[in-house]
N, C-alpha and C positions, 0 to 999 in steps of 0.2 A: 495474467493476461499481458501480452506485449502491447505497448502503445502503438497506435497507427503510425507507420513510417519508421518504426524501429527495425534494426537489422542486427544479425549475428554474423561475424566474420571469423573464419579460420585464419590464423597468422602463419606465414612461412610455408615451407614445403613439407610434404608428408601426408599422413592420413588422419585418422580420427584422434590421434594423440596430440595434435597441434593446439596451441593456446587459442582461446576463443574470446574475441572482443565483442562487446555489445555497444551499439550506437543508437541513440534516440533521435527523434526528428527535430529536437531543439539544439543540436550541436554538442551533446554530451556523449562521452564514451568511457568505457572501462574494460579492462581485462576482467572477465568474470569466471573463467574456468580454464583448466589445462586439460584439454581433451574432451571429446564428445561424451564419454561416460560421466565425467564430473559435471558437465553442463546439464545432462539429463537428470542426474541426482539432485542438483540445485533446483531445477525447474519442477521436478516432481514433489520435493518436500517443502519448498518455500517459493512457490510461484509469485509471491508477493515481495520478493527480495528487493525490488526497486523502492519499496516503502521503508526499508531498514537501513537508514544512513549510519546508524551506530552499530549495526550488525549484532544486536542482542535479542535474546529470546523474549525479554520483556517488551521490547519495541515491536516484536513480531506478533504479539497476541492480538491486537486490534485488526490488523490487515488479515491475519489468519482467520479470525472470526467472521470477517466480511466475506472472505472466499467461501467459507463453509456455509454461510447463510445463502449465498448465491448458488452454491453447488454442494449440497449436503452429502452427496455420494463421492466427493473428491477423494477421501482416504481409500475407498474401495477401488476407484478407478486407478489411483496412484499405485496401489498394490498389484493390481492386475498388470499394469504396464511394466512395473519393475520385474515382476515374475517372468513375463514374456521376454524381456530383454536380458534377463539373468543378472540384474543389478541388485546389490545389497544397498539398502537405503540408510543414510545417516539420519540423525534427528535433525529437526529444523535448526536447532542451536548449533550443531556441528557443521551443517551446510553453510550457515551464515558466518561462522568462524573461518571456515575455509575461504569463503568469498572475501572476507577481510584480508586474509593472507595474500590472495592473488591480486585483488583490486587495489589495495593500498600498498602492500609489501613489494609488489612487482610493477607498480604503475609506471615507473620510468623506463622499463624495458619495452613496453608496447604502447605506442602513441598512434592513434588513427588521425591521418591528415586528410582534410577535404581537398582532393586533388585539383578541383577547379579553381580554388582560391589559394591553395598552399598553406592554409592555416590549420593547426591542430585542433581537434575537438577539445572541449573543456572536460576535465575529469568529472565523472559522475559523483565521486565520493571525495570529501575533503580529507585532510590529514587526520590520522587517527593515532 
């Protein structure tokens, strides 16, 4: 679930292949995907990604279990959506590793600036 006030932003010109920034309502932001298909894969297999600061499968276990407690049919829903969109889904561990690659590895390339104040958002993820 996305926190209230959170937003996704496509960066630059072009279509669905553009990088995607996520910004929360507390002033944090990160590049989380390169292209809409990659964003959808992340959201479908690890919607709890915000709770994974270390990007590991082990760290993902508890939030994943909480999601499944709240929505036991999540895997079936995920699979239906992926099939309808023609997406091949990675494992949660693979999606989190890719998140690490873009959020940490490319963090300097994409910085969201609060235009009213001219200050950049804080990185959502620390150095890794």
